[in-house]
C-alpha positions in Angstrom: 34.5 -6.0 23.8 32.7 -3.2 25.7 29.5 -4.4 27.2 26.4 -2.3 26.4 24.6 -0.4 29.2 21.0 -1.6 29.4 18.3 -1.0 32.0 15.8 -3.9 32.8 12.1 -4.0 33.6 9.1 -6.1 32.9 6.1 -5.8 30.5 3.6 -7.8 32.5 0.7 -7.2 30.1 -0.8 -9.5 31.8 -2.0 -12.5 29.8 -3.2 -15.6 31.7 -4.6 -18.9 30.4 -8.3 -19.2 31.2 -9.4 -21.5 34.0 -8.0 -19.8 37.0 -9.7 -17.5 39.5 -9.2 -14.0 37.9 -9.2 -12.3 41.3 -6.2 -14.5 42.3 -4.5 -13.8 39.0 -4.6 -10.1 39.8 -3.1 -10.8 43.3 -0.3 -12.9 41.7 0.5 -10.0 39.3 0.6 -7.5 42.2 2.9 -10.0 44.1 5.1 -10.3 41.0 5.6 -6.5 40.8 6.5 -6.4 44.5 9.1 -9.1 43.8 10.5 -7.1 40.9 10.8 -4.1 43.2 12.7 -6.1 45.7 15.0 -7.4 43.0 15.8 -3.9 41.9 14.3 -4.0 38.4 13.7 -0.5 37.1 10.2 -0.7 35.6 6.9 -2.6 35.4 4.3 -2.0 32.7 0.6 -3.2 32.9 -1.7 -3.2 29.8 -5.4 -2.7 29.1 -7.6 -5.5 27.8 -11.3 -5.9 27.7 -12.1 -9.1 25.8 -10.7 -12.5 24.9 -10.5 -14.0 28.4 -6.7 -13.8 28.6 -6.0 -10.2 29.5 -7.4 -9.6 33.0 -6.8 -5.9 33.6 -9.2 -3.4 32.2 -7.8 -0.3 33.9 -4.0 -0.2 34.2 -4.2 3.0 36.2 -6.3 1.3 39.0 -3.9 -1.6 39.1 -0.8 0.5 39.2 -2.3 2.6 42.0 -2.5 -0.6 44.1 1.0 -1.6 43.0 2.4 1.8 44.0 1.3 1.2 47.6 3.1 -2.2 47.7 6.4 -0.9 46.2 9.1 1.7 46.9 11.4 2.2 44.0 10.2 0.6 40.7 8.7 2.9 38.1 5.2 2.0 36.9 3.8 2.4 33.4 0.6 1.8 31.5 1.5 -0.8 29.0 -0.4 0.5 27.2 -3.5 2.8 27.5 -5.4 2.4 24.2 -6.0 6.0 23.2 -9.0 5.4 20.9 -11.0 3.9 23.8 -10.8 7.1 25.9 -11.4 10.8 25.9 -7.9 12.4 25.9 -8.8 14.6 28.8 -9.5 11.6 31.0 -6.2 9.9 29.9 -4.2 13.0 30.8 -6.1 13.7 34.1 -5.9 10.1 35.4 -2.2 9.8 34.6 -1.3 13.1 36.4 -3.3 12.0 39.4 -1.4 8.7 39.4 1.8 10.6 39.1 1.1 12.3 42.4 0.0 9.1 44.1 3.2 7.4 43.1 5.4 10.5 43.9 6.6 10.8 40.3 7.1 7.0 39.5 4.5 6.8 36.8 5.0 6.6 33.0 2.2 6.8 30.4 2.4 4.2 27.7 0.0 4.6 24.8 -1.1 2.8 21.7 -3.8 2.2 19.2 -5.2 -0.9 20.8 -4.5 -4.4 19.6 -7.5 -6.6 20.4 -10.2 -6.5 17.7 -12.9 -7.4 20.2 -12.2 -4.4 22.3 -12.5 -2.0 19.4 -15.7 -3.8 18.2 -17.5 -3.4 21.5 -16.7 0.3 21.5 -17.9 0.8 17.9 -14.5 1.7 16.6 -13.5 0.6 13.1 -10.0 -0.9 12.9 -9.1 1.4 10.1 -9.7 4.4 12.3 -7.6 3.5 15.2 -4.3 4.9 14.0 -5.9 8.2 13.1 -7.6 8.4 16.4 -4.4 7.6 18.2 -2.6 10.4 16.4 -5.3 12.9 17.3 -5.6 11.8 20.9 -1.8 11.8 21.5 -1.5 15.4 20.3 -4.2 16.4 22.7 -2.8 14.5 25.7 0.7 15.9 25.2 -0.7 19.4 25.0 -2.7 18.9 28.2 0.3 17.5 30.0 2.5 20.4 28.9 0.1 22.7 30.8 1.1 25.8 28.8 -2.5 27.1 28.3 -6.0 26.1 27.6 -6.5 23.4 25.0 -9.3 23.6 22.4 -9.6 20.9 19.8 -12.5 19.5 17.8 -12.5 16.1 16.1 -15.3 13.7 15.0 -15.0 11.8 18.2 -13.9 14.2 21.0 -14.1 17.8 21.9 -11.9 19.9 24.1 -13.0 23.4 25.0 -10.6 25.6 27.1 -9.4 22.5 28.8 -6.8 22.6 31.5 -5.5 20.1 34.0 -5.7 21.3 37.6 -2.7 19.1 38.6 0.7 19.5 37.1 3.2 16.6 36.9 5.3 16.0 40.0 8.7 16.4 38.3 9.8 19.5 36.4 10.6 17.4 33.4 7.0 16.1 33.3 5.7 12.5 32.8 7.5 10.3 30.4 5.3 9.2 27.5 6.0 6.1 25.5 4.2 4.7 22.4 4.1 1.0 21.6 5.2 -0.2 18.2 5.0 -3.6 16.5 5.8 -3.9 12.8 4.4 -0.8 11.0 6.3 2.5 11.0 3.3 4.5 12.3 4.1 4.5 16.0 7.9 5.0 15.5 7.2 8.0 13.3 4.8 9.4 16.0 7.6 8.9 18.6 10.0 10.9 16.5 7.5 13.6 15.6 6.7 14.3 19.2 10.1 13.4 20.7 8.6 10.7 23.0 9.9 7.3 23.9 9.4 4.3 21.6 8.4 1.0 23.1 8.9 -1.8 20.5 7.9 -5.4 20.6 11.1 -7.2 19.4 9.8 -10.8 19.3 8.1 -12.0 16.1 4.7 -13.5 16.4 4.6 -17.3 16.0 5.3 -18.0 12.3 6.3 -14.5 11.5 9.6 -12.9 10.8 11.5 -10.8 13.4 10.9 -7.1 13.0 13.7 -5.1 11.4 14.6 -3.1 14.5 17.3 -1.1 12.9 14.8 0.1 10.3 12.2 0.8 13.0 14.6 3.1 14.7 15.4 4.9 11.5 11.7 5.7 11.1 11.8 7.5 14.5 15.0 9.3 13.7 13.8 10.5 10.3 10.4 11.7 11.7 12.2 13.5 14.5 14.6 15.3 12.1 11.7 16.4 10.0 9.9 17.8 13.1 13.0 19.5 14.4 13.2 17.1 17.4 15.5 14.4 18.6 15.0 10.8 19.9 17.6 9.0 22.0 18.4 5.4 21.9 18.6 5.3 25.7 14.8 6.1 25.8 14.0 3.1 23.4 12.6 0.1 25.1 12.4 -3.4 23.6 9.9 -5.9 24.8 11.2 -9.5 24.6 10.3 -13.0 26.0 13.1 -13.9 28.3 13.5 -16.8 30.7 16.6 -17.6 32.8 17.0 -21.2 34.1 19.8 -23.2 35.6 20.4 -24.5 32.1 18.8 -24.3 28.7 17.5 -27.9 29.0 15.8 -27.3 32.4 14.5 -23.9 31.3 12.9 -25.4 28.1 11.1 -28.1 30.2 9.9 -25.5 32.7 8.3 -23.5 29.8 7.0 -26.4 27.7 3.5 -26.6 28.9 2.9 -22.9 29.3 4.4 -22.0 25.9 2.1 -24.5 24.2 -0.9 -23.1 25.9 0.0 -19.6 25.0 0.8 -20.4 21.3 -2.3 -22.5 20.7 -4.7 -21.1 23.2 -4.0 -17.4 22.8 -2.5 -17.0 19.3 -4.4 -20.0 17.9 -7.9 -19.7 19.5 -8.1 -16.0 20.2 -5.9 -14.3 17.6 -6.8 -16.9 15.0 -3.2 -17.8 13.9 -3.2 -21.1 12.0 -0.6 -22.7 14.3 -1.0 -26.2 12.9 -0.5 -24.9 9.3 2.9 -23.5 10.4 4.2 -27.0 10.9 5.0 -26.6 14.6 5.0 -30.0 16.1 2.7 -30.3 19.2 4.8 -30.4 22.3 7.7 -28.5 20.7 6.2 -25.0 20.7 8.9 -23.7 23.0 11.6 -24.9 20.6 9.9 -23.1 17.7 9.7 -19.9 19.7 13.4 -20.0 20.6 14.5 -20.9 17.1 12.5 -18.1 15.6 14.0 -15.5 17.9 10.6 -15.0 19.7 12.2 -16.0 23.1 15.6 -15.8 24.7 15.8 -18.9 27.0 18.7 -20.6 28.8 21.3 -20.3 31.5 22.4 -16.8 32.6 25.4 -17.0 30.2 23.2 -17.9 27.3 20.5 -15.3 28.1 23.2 -12.6 28.4 24.6 -13.6 25.1 21.2 -13.4 23.5 20.5 -10.0 24.9 23.9 -8.7 23.7 23.1 -10.1 20.2 19.8 -8.3 20.2 21.5 -5.1 21.3 24.0 -5.3 18.4 21.4 -6.2 15.7 19.1 -3.4 16.7 21.9 -0.8 16.8 21.4 -0.2 20.5 18.5 0.5 22.9 18.1 1.7 26.5 16.0 -0.8 28.3 14.9 -4.3 27.9 11.4 -5.2 29.2 10.9 -8.9 29.9 7.4 -10.1 29.1 5.3 -11.7 31.8 3.7 -14.3 29.5 2.8 -16.7 32.3 4.6 -19.6 30.5 6.1 -20.9 33.7 4.7 -21.7 37.1 4.5 -18.9 39.7 7.5 -20.2 41.6 9.6 -20.7 38.5 8.7 -17.3 37.0 9.9 -15.6 40.2 13.1 -17.7 40.1 13.8 -16.7 36.6 13.5 -13.0 37.5 15.7 -13.5 40.4 18.4 -15.2 38.2 18.0 -12.3 35.8 18.6 -9.7 38.5 21.5 -11.7 40.2 23.4 -12.9 37.2 22.4 -11.1 34.0 21.5 -7.5 34.9 24.9 -6.8 36.5 26.6 -7.6 33.2 24.8 -4.7 31.6 24.4 -2.0 34.3 28.0 -1.6 35.3 27.4 -2.6 38.9 30.2 -5.3 38.8 32.9 -3.2 37.1 34.4 -1.9 40.3 34.6 -5.5 41.7 36.1 -6.9 38.5 38.7 -4.1 38.4 39.6 -4.7 42.0 39.8 -8.5 41.6 42.1 -8.1 38.6 44.3 -5.6 40.4 44.7 -7.8 43.5 45.5 -10.9 41.4 48.1 -9.0 39.3 49.8 -7.8 42.5 49.2 -10.8 44.8 52.9 -11.9 44.9 54.0 -8.5 46.2 51.1 -8.2 48.6 51.4 -11.7 50.1 55.3 -11.5 50.2 55.0 -8.3 52.3 52.4 -9.9 54.6 54.6 -13.0 55.1 57.6 -10.8 55.8 55.7 -8.9 58.4 54.4 -12.2 60.0 58.0 -13.6 60.2 59.4 -10.4 61.6 56.9 -10.6 64.5 58.4 -13.9 65.4 62.0 -12.7 65.1 61.3 -9.6 67.2 60.0 -11.9 69.9 63.2 -14.0 69.8 61.3 -17.0 68.3 62.4 -18.8 65.2 60.1 -17.7 62.3 58.2 -20.5 60.4 59.0 -20.8 56.7 55.9 -20.2 54.6 55.5 -20.8 50.8 55.3 -17.8 48.6 52.3 -17.4 46.3 52.5 -18.4 42.6 52.8 -15.3 40.4 49.7 -14.5 38.3 50.0 -16.0 34.9 49.7 -13.7 31.9 46.1 -13.1 31.1 44.9 -15.0 34.2 42.9 -12.1 35.6 41.1 -11.2 32.3 
């Protein structure tokens, strides 16, 4: 079976359990992105949070500017900038400046905002957030295109002959991605504007997994209606993934952190009735794995889980591993290292040449070694010395090199 081609990155968010020095939490997150860059992961996304005590970054652009100075290759995205919280001119202007500071490594992730406390503090009614996102996105995309002055009037922002002084670094511009959970709204916006969808593939605790195939259909249908196209290779899925030595060890390494996340974040902050879901205390990680909210195990088991997700979704371009802070700092870094060493190569084609060469040598080893032995024995004979008798190699069995 042909393996799918998938790129890998991280959706760091970040969310951290309360009780730790928030300054050091930011330092740890910067250190993690440095590590991801060293490991060769392709992307890292940082979100925007203003309330609740778990999300520690209020300005992803400032954070990513610092991350850019510590890294060389990894692309950096806002994951995501909540459009209703900002004037669209500032969103566009800041991301273009960051594009220059990163020499073209930046991506703009946008969304409506998911934390009710954030919207409340800014006086934004939850029912208005999707409309405001639609209006802002149209303005931001027009500003980034730089094809002329932008004039727009809504009930919450005004643009009058607006232009950006900077242009994006690359001729193709800055990649824009929009986050999507369960509703069709963001996927339809992605299709309408021909931008990249960024979907959360893991169900919330107690919820059902999103119908990813249907989600993609929303994007395709909206793109067709607008005369645009969307490509699966631009579709990113955000998933909880943890790679351990074995599934048993991995589950134990996640047990405490997953319980804190489920009960402290989703229970206390989001208000999800965790106890009413029948999840036994201490077995939160089992519930997450069984529901499909996390892919956990050995490299082989994680690779199989990712491939299953690829097949069930119909195909996607990149998988973003959440940085949910379930494991200790050391174990989280080891998990990403195992991902980069043993899982990513199965999906990016980097091992194909080695596998082909290995199979070719095994299939021809009898001829190769026989020739080498003959040359070795001839050297003795030519010198007038009796040549030693050496055993010939065992021929490769049928199917041995597969």
